[in-house]
PyMOL Python script that loads the backbone (N, CA, C, O; Angstrom):
from pymol import cmd

cmd.read_pdbstr("""\
ATOM      1  N   MET A   1     159.136-181.147  -7.359  1.00  0.00           N
ATOM      2  CA  MET A   1     157.757-180.800  -7.051  1.00  0.00           C
ATOM      3  C   MET A   1     157.697-180.431  -5.572  1.00  0.00           C
ATOM      4  O   MET A   1     158.028-181.242  -4.707  1.00  0.00           O
ATOM      5  N   ASN A   2     157.275-179.210  -5.294  1.00  0.00           N
ATOM      6  CA  ASN A   2     157.222-178.798  -3.900  1.00  0.00           C
ATOM      7  C   ASN A   2     155.905-179.218  -3.254  1.00  0.00           C
ATOM      8  O   ASN A   2     155.021-179.763  -3.915  1.00  0.00           O
ATOM      9  N   SER A   3     155.791-178.960  -1.973  1.00  0.00           N
ATOM     10  CA  SER A   3     154.628-179.439  -1.223  1.00  0.00           C
ATOM     11  C   SER A   3     153.330-178.763  -1.665  1.00  0.00           C
ATOM     12  O   SER A   3     152.266-179.376  -1.581  1.00  0.00           O
ATOM     13  N   MET A   4     153.393-177.513  -2.133  1.00  0.00           N
ATOM     14  CA  MET A   4     152.186-176.806  -2.567  1.00  0.00           C
ATOM     15  C   MET A   4     151.620-177.428  -3.840  1.00  0.00           C
ATOM     16  O   MET A   4     150.402-177.523  -3.991  1.00  0.00           O
ATOM     17  N   GLU A   5     152.492-177.854  -4.760  1.00  0.00           N
ATOM     18  CA  GLU A   5     152.032-178.502  -5.986  1.00  0.00           C
ATOM     19  C   GLU A   5     151.377-179.838  -5.678  1.00  0.00           C
ATOM     20  O   GLU A   5     150.360-180.190  -6.276  1.00  0.00           O
ATOM     21  N   VAL A   6     151.956-180.580  -4.747  1.00  0.00           N
ATOM     22  CA  VAL A   6     151.372-181.851  -4.337  1.00  0.00           C
ATOM     23  C   VAL A   6     150.019-181.619  -3.701  1.00  0.00           C
ATOM     24  O   VAL A   6     149.073-182.364  -3.960  1.00  0.00           O
ATOM     25  N   TYR A   7     149.916-180.592  -2.869  1.00  0.00           N
ATOM     26  CA  TYR A   7     148.655-180.262  -2.204  1.00  0.00           C
ATOM     27  C   TYR A   7     147.565-179.949  -3.222  1.00  0.00           C
ATOM     28  O   TYR A   7     146.434-180.415  -3.087  1.00  0.00           O
ATOM     29  N   HIS A   8     147.906-179.152  -4.252  1.00  0.00           N
ATOM     30  CA  HIS A   8     146.909-178.784  -5.258  1.00  0.00           C
ATOM     31  C   HIS A   8     146.480-179.967  -6.112  1.00  0.00           C
ATOM     32  O   HIS A   8     145.337-180.012  -6.566  1.00  0.00           O
ATOM     33  N   LYS A   9     147.370-180.926  -6.340  1.00  0.00           N
ATOM     34  CA  LYS A   9     147.003-182.107  -7.118  1.00  0.00           C
ATOM     35  C   LYS A   9     146.102-183.044  -6.324  1.00  0.00           C
ATOM     36  O   LYS A   9     145.286-183.759  -6.907  1.00  0.00           O
ATOM     37  N   MET A  10     146.238-183.049  -5.009  1.00  0.00           N
ATOM     38  CA  MET A  10     145.477-183.971  -4.183  1.00  0.00           C
ATOM     39  C   MET A  10     144.106-183.420  -3.795  1.00  0.00           C
ATOM     40  O   MET A  10     143.214-184.200  -3.462  1.00  0.00           O
ATOM     41  N   THR A  11     143.914-182.120  -3.827  1.00  0.00           N
ATOM     42  CA  THR A  11     142.657-181.543  -3.368  1.00  0.00           C
ATOM     43  C   THR A  11     141.634-181.496  -4.496  1.00  0.00           C
ATOM     44  O   THR A  11     141.977-181.433  -5.677  1.00  0.00           O
ATOM     45  N   PHE A  12     140.376-181.530  -4.095  1.00  0.00           N
ATOM     46  CA  PHE A  12     139.287-181.340  -5.045  1.00  0.00           C
ATOM     47  C   PHE A  12     139.060-179.848  -5.240  1.00  0.00           C
ATOM     48  O   PHE A  12     139.193-179.074  -4.291  1.00  0.00           O
ATOM     49  N   PRO A  13     138.725-179.442  -6.433  1.00  0.00           N
ATOM     50  CA  PRO A  13     138.291-178.055  -6.583  1.00  0.00           C
ATOM     51  C   PRO A  13     136.973-177.848  -5.821  1.00  0.00           C
ATOM     52  O   PRO A  13     136.237-178.801  -5.566  1.00  0.00           O
ATOM     53  N   ARG A  14     136.698-176.627  -5.473  1.00  0.00           N
ATOM     54  CA  ARG A  14     135.515-176.315  -4.684  1.00  0.00           C
ATOM     55  C   ARG A  14     134.233-176.766  -5.384  1.00  0.00           C
ATOM     56  O   ARG A  14     133.305-177.235  -4.724  1.00  0.00           O
ATOM     57  N   ARG A  15     134.169-176.633  -6.689  1.00  0.00           N
ATOM     58  CA  ARG A  15     132.951-177.033  -7.406  1.00  0.00           C
ATOM     59  C   ARG A  15     132.730-178.543  -7.350  1.00  0.00           C
ATOM     60  O   ARG A  15     131.589-179.005  -7.385  1.00  0.00           O
ATOM     61  N   GLU A  16     133.821-179.317  -7.262  1.00  0.00           N
ATOM     62  CA  GLU A  16     133.675-180.769  -7.127  1.00  0.00           C
ATOM     63  C   GLU A  16     133.047-181.112  -5.781  1.00  0.00           C
ATOM     64  O   GLU A  16     132.174-181.976  -5.696  1.00  0.00           O
ATOM     65  N   ILE A  17     133.496-180.434  -4.735  1.00  0.00           N
ATOM     66  CA  ILE A  17     132.938-180.676  -3.400  1.00  0.00           C
ATOM     67  C   ILE A  17     131.468-180.289  -3.370  1.00  0.00           C
ATOM     68  O   ILE A  17     130.652-181.002  -2.788  1.00  0.00           O
ATOM     69  N   LEU A  18     131.125-179.170  -3.990  1.00  0.00           N
ATOM     70  CA  LEU A  18     129.717-178.744  -4.043  1.00  0.00           C
ATOM     71  C   LEU A  18     128.870-179.743  -4.818  1.00  0.00           C
ATOM     72  O   LEU A  18     127.739-180.027  -4.423  1.00  0.00           O
ATOM     73  N   LEU A  19     129.393-180.276  -5.909  1.00  0.00           N
ATOM     74  CA  LEU A  19     128.659-181.269  -6.690  1.00  0.00           C
ATOM     75  C   LEU A  19     128.426-182.529  -5.869  1.00  0.00           C
ATOM     76  O   LEU A  19     127.321-183.072  -5.861  1.00  0.00           O
ATOM     77  N   ILE A  20     129.454-182.994  -5.183  1.00  0.00           N
ATOM     78  CA  ILE A  20     129.310-184.196  -4.361  1.00  0.00           C
ATOM     79  C   ILE A  20     128.310-183.957  -3.233  1.00  0.00           C
ATOM     80  O   ILE A  20     127.478-184.817  -2.946  1.00  0.00           O
ATOM     81  N   ALA A  21     128.391-182.788  -2.595  1.00  0.00           N
ATOM     82  CA  ALA A  21     127.444-182.473  -1.514  1.00  0.00           C
ATOM     83  C   ALA A  21     126.020-182.421  -2.050  1.00  0.00           C
ATOM     84  O   ALA A  21     125.100-182.924  -1.405  1.00  0.00           O
ATOM     85  N   GLY A  22     125.826-181.824  -3.214  1.00  0.00           N
ATOM     86  CA  GLY A  22     124.497-181.761  -3.811  1.00  0.00           C
ATOM     87  C   GLY A  22     123.949-183.135  -4.143  1.00  0.00           C
ATOM     88  O   GLY A  22     122.769-183.411  -3.923  1.00  0.00           O
ATOM     89  N   ILE A  23     124.795-183.988  -4.668  1.00  0.00           N
ATOM     90  CA  ILE A  23     124.370-185.356  -4.999  1.00  0.00           C
ATOM     91  C   ILE A  23     124.021-186.128  -3.724  1.00  0.00           C
ATOM     92  O   ILE A  23     123.069-186.908  -3.713  1.00  0.00           O
ATOM     93  N   ILE A  24     124.783-185.913  -2.659  1.00  0.00           N
ATOM     94  CA  ILE A  24     124.471-186.597  -1.395  1.00  0.00           C
ATOM     95  C   ILE A  24     123.123-186.128  -0.850  1.00  0.00           C
ATOM     96  O   ILE A  24     122.324-186.940  -0.383  1.00  0.00           O
ATOM     97  N   PHE A  25     122.871-184.821  -0.911  1.00  0.00           N
ATOM     98  CA  PHE A  25     121.564-184.319  -0.460  1.00  0.00           C
ATOM     99  C   PHE A  25     120.437-184.860  -1.331  1.00  0.00           C
ATOM    100  O   PHE A  25     119.360-185.179  -0.827  1.00  0.00           O
ATOM    101  N   PHE A  26     120.679-184.965  -2.627  1.00  0.00           N
ATOM    102  CA  PHE A  26     119.686-185.542  -3.526  1.00  0.00           C
ATOM    103  C   PHE A  26     119.429-187.001  -3.169  1.00  0.00           C
ATOM    104  O   PHE A  26     118.285-187.455  -3.179  1.00  0.00           O
ATOM    105  N   LEU A  27     120.496-187.735  -2.854  1.00  0.00           N
ATOM    106  CA  LEU A  27     120.394-189.133  -2.439  1.00  0.00           C
ATOM    107  C   LEU A  27     119.556-189.261  -1.169  1.00  0.00           C
ATOM    108  O   LEU A  27     118.688-190.129  -1.076  1.00  0.00           O
ATOM    109  N   ILE A  28     119.816-188.402  -0.204  1.00  0.00           N
ATOM    110  CA  ILE A  28     119.049-188.428   1.043  1.00  0.00           C
ATOM    111  C   ILE A  28     117.581-188.113   0.767  1.00  0.00           C
ATOM    112  O   ILE A  28     116.685-188.712   1.361  1.00  0.00           O
ATOM    113  N   GLY A  29     117.350-187.175  -0.133  1.00  0.00           N
ATOM    114  CA  GLY A  29     115.969-186.835  -0.492  1.00  0.00           C
ATOM    115  C   GLY A  29     115.246-187.985  -1.166  1.00  0.00           C
ATOM    116  O   GLY A  29     114.068-188.220  -0.897  1.00  0.00           O
ATOM    117  N   LEU A  30     115.938-188.701  -2.037  1.00  0.00           N
ATOM    118  CA  LEU A  30     115.313-189.848  -2.695  1.00  0.00           C
ATOM    119  C   LEU A  30     114.981-190.949  -1.690  1.00  0.00           C
ATOM    120  O   LEU A  30     113.928-191.582  -1.771  1.00  0.00           O
ATOM    121  N   ILE A  31     115.883-191.163  -0.753  1.00  0.00           N
ATOM    122  CA  ILE A  31     115.623-192.178   0.271  1.00  0.00           C
ATOM    123  C   ILE A  31     114.469-191.722   1.170  1.00  0.00           C
ATOM    124  O   ILE A  31     113.636-192.532   1.575  1.00  0.00           O
ATOM    125  N   GLY A  32     114.426-190.424   1.477  1.00  0.00           N
ATOM    126  CA  GLY A  32     113.353-189.881   2.316  1.00  0.00           C
ATOM    127  C   GLY A  32     111.987-189.980   1.678  1.00  0.00           C
ATOM    128  O   GLY A  32     110.986-190.116   2.382  1.00  0.00           O
ATOM    129  N   VAL A  33     111.924-189.915   0.367  1.00  0.00           N
ATOM    130  CA  VAL A  33     110.654-190.026  -0.343  1.00  0.00           C
ATOM    131  C   VAL A  33     110.135-191.457  -0.300  1.00  0.00           C
ATOM    132  O   VAL A  33     108.938-191.682  -0.476  1.00  0.00           O
ATOM    133  N   GLY A  34     111.006-192.417  -0.071  1.00  0.00           N
ATOM    134  CA  GLY A  34     110.579-193.802   0.034  1.00  0.00           C
ATOM    135  C   GLY A  34     111.186-194.718  -0.994  1.00  0.00           C
ATOM    136  O   GLY A  34     110.818-195.890  -1.080  1.00  0.00           O
ATOM    137  N   LEU A  35     112.110-194.203  -1.775  1.00  0.00           N
ATOM    138  CA  LEU A  35     112.776-195.038  -2.769  1.00  0.00           C
ATOM    139  C   LEU A  35     113.784-195.945  -2.051  1.00  0.00           C
ATOM    140  O   LEU A  35     114.415-195.536  -1.076  1.00  0.00           O
ATOM    141  N   GLN A  36     113.922-197.151  -2.535  1.00  0.00           N
ATOM    142  CA  GLN A  36     114.874-198.069  -1.920  1.00  0.00           C
ATOM    143  C   GLN A  36     116.289-197.520  -2.061  1.00  0.00           C
ATOM    144  O   GLN A  36     116.617-196.930  -3.091  1.00  0.00           O
ATOM    145  N   PRO A  37     117.129-197.700  -1.051  1.00  0.00           N
ATOM    146  CA  PRO A  37     118.469-197.103  -1.073  1.00  0.00           C
ATOM    147  C   PRO A  37     119.317-197.497  -2.288  1.00  0.00           C
ATOM    148  O   PRO A  37     120.061-196.664  -2.804  1.00  0.00           O
ATOM    149  N   ILE A  38     119.222-198.726  -2.747  1.00  0.00           N
ATOM    150  CA  ILE A  38     120.043-199.140  -3.890  1.00  0.00           C
ATOM    151  C   ILE A  38     119.653-198.377  -5.152  1.00  0.00           C
ATOM    152  O   ILE A  38     120.518-198.005  -5.945  1.00  0.00           O
ATOM    153  N   TYR A  39     118.348-198.141  -5.342  1.00  0.00           N
ATOM    154  CA  TYR A  39     117.909-197.370  -6.509  1.00  0.00           C
ATOM    155  C   TYR A  39     118.316-195.908  -6.373  1.00  0.00           C
ATOM    156  O   TYR A  39     118.701-195.274  -7.356  1.00  0.00           O
ATOM    157  N   ALA A  40     118.234-195.378  -5.168  1.00  0.00           N
ATOM    158  CA  ALA A  40     118.641-193.988  -4.942  1.00  0.00           C
ATOM    159  C   ALA A  40     120.132-193.817  -5.219  1.00  0.00           C
ATOM    160  O   ALA A  40     120.544-192.812  -5.796  1.00  0.00           O
ATOM    161  N   ILE A  41     120.937-194.786  -4.813  1.00  0.00           N
ATOM    162  CA  ILE A  41     122.384-194.721  -5.062  1.00  0.00           C
ATOM    163  C   ILE A  41     122.679-194.810  -6.551  1.00  0.00           C
ATOM    164  O   ILE A  41     123.513-194.064  -7.064  1.00  0.00           O
ATOM    165  N   ILE A  42     122.004-195.712  -7.248  1.00  0.00           N
ATOM    166  CA  ILE A  42     122.211-195.856  -8.701  1.00  0.00           C
ATOM    167  C   ILE A  42     121.834-194.567  -9.424  1.00  0.00           C
ATOM    168  O   ILE A  42     122.571-194.114 -10.301  1.00  0.00           O
ATOM    169  N   ILE A  43     120.703-193.974  -9.069  1.00  0.00           N
ATOM    170  CA  ILE A  43     120.267-192.721  -9.698  1.00  0.00           C
ATOM    171  C   ILE A  43     121.265-191.605  -9.404  1.00  0.00           C
ATOM    172  O   ILE A  43     121.613-190.837 -10.301  1.00  0.00           O
ATOM    173  N   SER A  44     121.726-191.509  -8.169  1.00  0.00           N
ATOM    174  CA  SER A  44     122.669-190.451  -7.793  1.00  0.00           C
ATOM    175  C   SER A  44     123.996-190.598  -8.524  1.00  0.00           C
ATOM    176  O   SER A  44     124.553-189.611  -9.005  1.00  0.00           O
ATOM    177  N   ILE A  45     124.503-191.816  -8.610  1.00  0.00           N
ATOM    178  CA  ILE A  45     125.769-192.043  -9.322  1.00  0.00           C
ATOM    179  C   ILE A  45     125.613-191.734 -10.803  1.00  0.00           C
ATOM    180  O   ILE A  45     126.519-191.169 -11.416  1.00  0.00           O
ATOM    181  N   THR A  46     124.477-192.097 -11.384  1.00  0.00           N
ATOM    182  CA  THR A  46     124.225-191.804 -12.796  1.00  0.00           C
ATOM    183  C   THR A  46     124.191-190.301 -13.042  1.00  0.00           C
ATOM    184  O   THR A  46     124.748-189.821 -14.030  1.00  0.00           O
ATOM    185  N   ILE A  47     123.546-189.560 -12.157  1.00  0.00           N
ATOM    186  CA  ILE A  47     123.495-188.105 -12.298  1.00  0.00           C
ATOM    187  C   ILE A  47     124.897-187.513 -12.168  1.00  0.00           C
ATOM    188  O   ILE A  47     125.267-186.631 -12.943  1.00  0.00           O
ATOM    189  N   PHE A  48     125.683-187.987 -11.196  1.00  0.00           N
ATOM    190  CA  PHE A  48     127.044-187.491 -11.008  1.00  0.00           C
ATOM    191  C   PHE A  48     127.893-187.729 -12.256  1.00  0.00           C
ATOM    192  O   PHE A  48     128.573-186.818 -12.728  1.00  0.00           O
ATOM    193  N   ILE A  49     127.854-188.939 -12.785  1.00  0.00           N
ATOM    194  CA  ILE A  49     128.633-189.258 -13.982  1.00  0.00           C
ATOM    195  C   ILE A  49     128.147-188.439 -15.175  1.00  0.00           C
ATOM    196  O   ILE A  49     128.952-187.952 -15.967  1.00  0.00           O
ATOM    197  N   GLY A  50     126.835-188.289 -15.299  1.00  0.00           N
ATOM    198  CA  GLY A  50     126.288-187.483 -16.392  1.00  0.00           C
ATOM    199  C   GLY A  50     126.764-186.045 -16.342  1.00  0.00           C
ATOM    200  O   GLY A  50     127.127-185.472 -17.369  1.00  0.00           O
ATOM    201  N   ILE A  51     126.764-185.463 -15.161  1.00  0.00           N
ATOM    202  CA  ILE A  51     127.229-184.074 -15.019  1.00  0.00           C
ATOM    203  C   ILE A  51     128.714-183.979 -15.354  1.00  0.00           C
ATOM    204  O   ILE A  51     129.130-183.042 -16.037  1.00  0.00           O
ATOM    205  N   LYS A  52     129.514-184.928 -14.889  1.00  0.00           N
ATOM    206  CA  LYS A  52     130.946-184.905 -15.179  1.00  0.00           C
ATOM    207  C   LYS A  52     131.218-185.028 -16.680  1.00  0.00           C
ATOM    208  O   LYS A  52     132.113-184.364 -17.203  1.00  0.00           O
ATOM    209  N   VAL A  53     130.451-185.873 -17.374  1.00  0.00           N
ATOM    210  CA  VAL A  53     130.632-186.039 -18.823  1.00  0.00           C
ATOM    211  C   VAL A  53     130.252-184.757 -19.558  1.00  0.00           C
ATOM    212  O   VAL A  53     130.972-184.318 -20.455  1.00  0.00           O
ATOM    213  N   ILE A  54     129.136-184.162 -19.187  1.00  0.00           N
ATOM    214  CA  ILE A  54     128.691-182.932 -19.845  1.00  0.00           C
ATOM    215  C   ILE A  54     129.694-181.805 -19.629  1.00  0.00           C
ATOM    216  O   ILE A  54     130.018-181.077 -20.567  1.00  0.00           O
ATOM    217  N   VAL A  55     130.184-181.656 -18.415  1.00  0.00           N
ATOM    218  CA  VAL A  55     131.170-180.611 -18.122  1.00  0.00           C
ATOM    219  C   VAL A  55     132.470-180.866 -18.883  1.00  0.00           C
ATOM    220  O   VAL A  55     133.074-179.928 -19.403  1.00  0.00           O
ATOM    221  N   GLY A  56     132.903-182.113 -18.954  1.00  0.00           N
ATOM    222  CA  GLY A  56     134.119-182.442 -19.696  1.00  0.00           C
ATOM    223  C   GLY A  56     133.997-182.121 -21.174  1.00  0.00           C
ATOM    224  O   GLY A  56     134.921-181.571 -21.775  1.00  0.00           O
ATOM    225  N   ARG A  57     132.866-182.460 -21.755  1.00  0.00           N
ATOM    226  CA  ARG A  57     132.652-182.143 -23.179  1.00  0.00           C
ATOM    227  C   ARG A  57     132.609-180.646 -23.413  1.00  0.00           C
ATOM    228  O   ARG A  57     133.150-180.149 -24.401  1.00  0.00           O
ATOM    229  N   ARG A  58     131.967-179.926 -22.506  1.00  0.00           N
ATOM    230  CA  ARG A  58     131.886-178.468 -22.657  1.00  0.00           C
ATOM    231  C   ARG A  58     133.269-177.846 -22.543  1.00  0.00           C
ATOM    232  O   ARG A  58     133.586-176.924 -23.295  1.00  0.00           O
ATOM    233  N   LYS A  59     134.106-178.324 -21.618  1.00  0.00           N
ATOM    234  CA  LYS A  59     135.469-177.801 -21.494  1.00  0.00           C
ATOM    235  C   LYS A  59     136.257-178.034 -22.771  1.00  0.00           C
ATOM    236  O   LYS A  59     136.980-177.148 -23.227  1.00  0.00           O
ATOM    237  N   LYS A  60     136.122-179.226 -23.354  1.00  0.00           N
ATOM    238  CA  LYS A  60     136.823-179.520 -24.610  1.00  0.00           C
ATOM    239  C   LYS A  60     136.330-178.611 -25.729  1.00  0.00           C
ATOM    240  O   LYS A  60     137.126-178.119 -26.529  1.00  0.00           O
ATOM    241  N   MET A  61     135.017-178.387 -25.786  1.00  0.00           N
ATOM    242  CA  MET A  61     134.452-177.541 -26.825  1.00  0.00           C
ATOM    243  C   MET A  61     134.950-176.100 -26.678  1.00  0.00           C
ATOM    244  O   MET A  61     135.289-175.458 -27.671  1.00  0.00           O
ATOM    245  N   ILE A  62     134.994-175.597 -25.452  1.00  0.00           N
ATOM    246  CA  ILE A  62     135.472-174.240 -25.222  1.00  0.00           C
ATOM    247  C   ILE A  62     136.959-174.135 -25.553  1.00  0.00           C
ATOM    248  O   ILE A  62     137.388-173.165 -26.178  1.00  0.00           O
ATOM    249  N   ALA A  63     137.743-175.123 -25.138  1.00  0.00           N
ATOM    250  CA  ALA A  63     139.175-175.108 -25.437  1.00  0.00           C
ATOM    251  C   ALA A  63     139.418-175.148 -26.940  1.00  0.00           C
ATOM    252  O   ALA A  63     140.339-174.502 -27.441  1.00  0.00           O
ATOM    253  N   LYS A  64     138.598-175.901 -27.656  1.00  0.00           N
ATOM    254  CA  LYS A  64     138.739-175.992 -29.113  1.00  0.00           C
ATOM    255  C   LYS A  64     138.365-174.672 -29.778  1.00  0.00           C
ATOM    256  O   LYS A  64     139.039-174.239 -30.712  1.00  0.00           O
ATOM    257  N   SER A  65     137.296-174.030 -29.306  1.00  0.00           N
ATOM    258  CA  SER A  65     136.860-172.788 -29.928  1.00  0.00           C
ATOM    259  C   SER A  65     137.787-171.622 -29.605  1.00  0.00           C
ATOM    260  O   SER A  65     137.947-170.716 -30.423  1.00  0.00           O
ATOM    261  N   VAL A  66     138.394-171.635 -28.431  1.00  0.00           N
ATOM    262  CA  VAL A  66     139.296-170.552 -28.051  1.00  0.00           C
ATOM    263  C   VAL A  66     140.635-170.714 -28.737  1.00  0.00           C
ATOM    264  O   VAL A  66     141.226-169.725 -29.170  1.00  0.00           O
ATOM    265  N   GLY A  67     141.121-171.924 -28.847  1.00  0.00           N
ATOM    266  CA  GLY A  67     142.393-172.174 -29.528  1.00  0.00           C
ATOM    267  C   GLY A  67     143.557-171.578 -28.770  1.00  0.00           C
ATOM    268  O   GLY A  67     143.793-171.921 -27.612  1.00  0.00           O
ATOM    269  N   GLU A  68     144.289-170.682 -29.424  1.00  0.00           N
ATOM    270  CA  GLU A  68     145.466-170.075 -28.804  1.00  0.00           C
ATOM    271  C   GLU A  68     145.093-169.000 -27.805  1.00  0.00           C
ATOM    272  O   GLU A  68     145.900-168.656 -26.941  1.00  0.00           O
ATOM    273  N   GLY A  69     143.904-168.470 -27.901  1.00  0.00           N
ATOM    274  CA  GLY A  69     143.488-167.421 -26.980  1.00  0.00           C
ATOM    275  C   GLY A  69     142.522-166.465 -27.638  1.00  0.00           C
ATOM    276  O   GLY A  69     142.109-166.655 -28.782  1.00  0.00           O
ATOM    277  N   ILE A  70     142.171-165.439 -26.896  1.00  0.00           N
ATOM    278  CA  ILE A  70     141.242-164.422 -27.370  1.00  0.00           C
ATOM    279  C   ILE A  70     141.925-163.065 -27.258  1.00  0.00           C
ATOM    280  O   ILE A  70     142.588-162.780 -26.261  1.00  0.00           O
ATOM    281  N   CYS A  71     141.763-162.239 -28.268  1.00  0.00           N
ATOM    282  CA  CYS A  71     142.346-160.899 -28.277  1.00  0.00           C
ATOM    283  C   CYS A  71     141.703-160.059 -27.182  1.00  0.00           C
ATOM    284  O   CYS A  71     140.484-160.071 -27.013  1.00  0.00           O
ATOM    285  N   VAL A  72     142.524-159.337 -26.446  1.00  0.00           N
ATOM    286  CA  VAL A  72     142.033-158.517 -25.344  1.00  0.00           C
ATOM    287  C   VAL A  72     141.265-157.301 -25.864  1.00  0.00           C
ATOM    288  O   VAL A  72     140.275-156.891 -25.258  1.00  0.00           O
ATOM    289  N   LYS A  73     141.705-156.730 -26.965  1.00  0.00           N
ATOM    290  CA  LYS A  73     141.095-155.497 -27.473  1.00  0.00           C
ATOM    291  C   LYS A  73     139.743-155.736 -28.141  1.00  0.00           C
ATOM    292  O   LYS A  73     138.780-155.028 -27.847  1.00  0.00           O
ATOM    293  N   CYS A  74     139.657-156.727 -29.038  1.00  0.00           N
ATOM    294  CA  CYS A  74     138.431-156.886 -29.821  1.00  0.00           C
ATOM    295  C   CYS A  74     137.660-158.169 -29.519  1.00  0.00           C
ATOM    296  O   CYS A  74     136.493-158.277 -29.894  1.00  0.00           O
ATOM    297  N   GLY A  75     138.280-159.145 -28.851  1.00  0.00           N
ATOM    298  CA  GLY A  75     137.597-160.385 -28.520  1.00  0.00           C
ATOM    299  C   GLY A  75     137.629-161.431 -29.617  1.00  0.00           C
ATOM    300  O   GLY A  75     136.967-162.463 -29.505  1.00  0.00           O
ATOM    301  N   GLU A  76     138.377-161.187 -30.661  1.00  0.00           N
ATOM    302  CA  GLU A  76     138.493-162.138 -31.771  1.00  0.00           C
ATOM    303  C   GLU A  76     139.446-163.266 -31.393  1.00  0.00           C
ATOM    304  O   GLU A  76     140.326-163.093 -30.549  1.00  0.00           O
ATOM    305  N   ARG A  77     139.265-164.407 -32.017  1.00  0.00           N
ATOM    306  CA  ARG A  77     140.114-165.572 -31.765  1.00  0.00           C
ATOM    307  C   ARG A  77     141.503-165.328 -32.335  1.00  0.00           C
ATOM    308  O   ARG A  77     141.637-164.865 -33.468  1.00  0.00           O
ATOM    309  N   VAL A  78     142.540-165.636 -31.557  1.00  0.00           N
ATOM    310  CA  VAL A  78     143.923-165.445 -31.973  1.00  0.00           C
ATOM    311  C   VAL A  78     144.347-166.638 -32.825  1.00  0.00           C
ATOM    312  O   VAL A  78     144.170-167.791 -32.433  1.00  0.00           O
ATOM    313  N   ILE A  79     144.913-166.342 -34.004  1.00  0.00           N
ATOM    314  CA  ILE A  79     145.392-167.374 -34.928  1.00  0.00           C
ATOM    315  C   ILE A  79     146.850-167.088 -35.236  1.00  0.00           C
ATOM    316  O   ILE A  79     147.198-165.970 -35.615  1.00  0.00           O
ATOM    317  N   ASN A  80     147.707-168.092 -35.074  1.00  0.00           N
ATOM    318  CA  ASN A  80     149.151-167.951 -35.295  1.00  0.00           C
ATOM    319  C   ASN A  80     149.730-166.792 -34.484  1.00  0.00           C
ATOM    320  O   ASN A  80     150.572-166.037 -34.971  1.00  0.00           O
ATOM    321  N   LYS A  81     149.271-166.665 -33.257  1.00  0.00           N
ATOM    322  CA  LYS A  81     149.721-165.635 -32.308  1.00  0.00           C
ATOM    323  C   LYS A  81     149.477-164.225 -32.808  1.00  0.00           C
ATOM    324  O   LYS A  81     150.178-163.293 -32.415  1.00  0.00           O
ATOM    325  N   LYS A  82     148.471-164.062 -33.686  1.00  0.00           N
ATOM    326  CA  LYS A  82     148.102-162.741 -34.192  1.00  0.00           C
ATOM    327  C   LYS A  82     146.590-162.628 -34.238  1.00  0.00           C
ATOM    328  O   LYS A  82     145.893-163.601 -34.528  1.00  0.00           O
ATOM    329  N   CYS A  83     146.090-161.445 -33.953  1.00  0.00           N
ATOM    330  CA  CYS A  83     144.650-161.186 -34.039  1.00  0.00           C
ATOM    331  C   CYS A  83     144.322-160.726 -35.454  1.00  0.00           C
ATOM    332  O   CYS A  83     144.907-159.753 -35.930  1.00  0.00           O
ATOM    333  N   PRO A  84     143.398-161.406 -36.139  1.00  0.00           N
ATOM    334  CA  PRO A  84     143.072-161.010 -37.508  1.00  0.00           C
ATOM    335  C   PRO A  84     142.534-159.579 -37.612  1.00  0.00           C
ATOM    336  O   PRO A  84     142.895-158.862 -38.545  1.00  0.00           O
ATOM    337  N   ASN A  85     141.691-159.154 -36.692  1.00  0.00           N
ATOM    338  CA  ASN A  85     141.116-157.809 -36.750  1.00  0.00           C
ATOM    339  C   ASN A  85     142.143-156.730 -36.443  1.00  0.00           C
ATOM    340  O   ASN A  85     142.313-155.795 -37.225  1.00  0.00           O
ATOM    341  N   CYS A  86     142.818-156.851 -35.327  1.00  0.00           N
ATOM    342  CA  CYS A  86     143.751-155.811 -34.895  1.00  0.00           C
ATOM    343  C   CYS A  86     144.954-155.710 -35.820  1.00  0.00           C
ATOM    344  O   CYS A  86     145.403-154.604 -36.118  1.00  0.00           O
ATOM    345  N   ASP A  87     145.486-156.836 -36.281  1.00  0.00           N
ATOM    346  CA  ASP A  87     146.638-156.802 -37.172  1.00  0.00           C
ATOM    347  C   ASP A  87     146.277-156.228 -38.537  1.00  0.00           C
ATOM    348  O   ASP A  87     147.100-155.544 -39.145  1.00  0.00           O
ATOM    349  N   ASN A  88     145.063-156.489 -39.037  1.00  0.00           N
ATOM    350  CA  ASN A  88     144.631-155.901 -40.305  1.00  0.00           C
ATOM    351  C   ASN A  88     144.470-154.385 -40.163  1.00  0.00           C
ATOM    352  O   ASN A  88     144.799-153.645 -41.090  1.00  0.00           O
ATOM    353  N   GLN A  89     143.978-153.921 -39.037  1.00  0.00           N
ATOM    354  CA  GLN A  89     143.806-152.500 -38.815  1.00  0.00           C
ATOM    355  C   GLN A  89     145.163-151.795 -38.725  1.00  0.00           C
ATOM    356  O   GLN A  89     145.314-150.676 -39.214  1.00  0.00           O
ATOM    357  N   LYS A  90     146.157-152.453 -38.098  1.00  0.00           N
ATOM    358  CA  LYS A  90     147.501-151.863 -37.997  1.00  0.00           C
ATOM    359  C   LYS A  90     148.161-151.790 -39.369  1.00  0.00           C
ATOM    360  O   LYS A  90     148.832-150.804 -39.675  1.00  0.00           O
ATOM    361  N   SER A  91     147.984-152.818 -40.201  1.00  0.00           N
ATOM    362  CA  SER A  91     148.625-152.820 -41.510  1.00  0.00           C
ATOM    363  C   SER A  91     147.966-151.828 -42.470  1.00  0.00           C
ATOM    364  O   SER A  91     148.625-151.343 -43.390  1.00  0.00           O
ATOM    365  N   GLU A  92     146.687-151.517 -42.278  1.00  0.00           N
ATOM    366  CA  GLU A  92     145.988-150.559 -43.139  1.00  0.00           C
ATOM    367  C   GLU A  92     146.414-149.136 -42.817  1.00  0.00           C
ATOM    368  O   GLU A  92     146.411-148.285 -43.706  1.00  0.00           O
ATOM    369  N   ASN A  93     146.781-148.853 -41.572  1.00  0.00           N
ATOM    370  CA  ASN A  93     147.161-147.482 -41.181  1.00  0.00           C
ATOM    371  C   ASN A  93     148.537-147.146 -41.568  1.00  0.00           C
ATOM    372  O   ASN A  93     148.997-146.034 -41.309  1.00  0.00           O
TER     373      ASN A  93
END
""", "prot")
cmd.dss("prot")
cmd.show_as("cartoon", "prot")
cmd.util.cbc("prot")
cmd.orient("prot")
């Protein structure tokens, strides 16, 4: 494992940093409105975890629906490394 691979495993993706920054600003806003800091922290952590769970489920759903991939020509789902639409059209000709 070279140093670049280690670097990529240790860093947060940009969207993670943006999510954390947004949650921190939301936390500051809740405290500024007059909510007690402990409640603001609990709400912020709950929102962060909720977003992470929703994104994780959506990634799994997309990975499941895409499967092996998508055909470049027609956009159909690839099954057994073959596109049902394009391969049927080739066999008919």
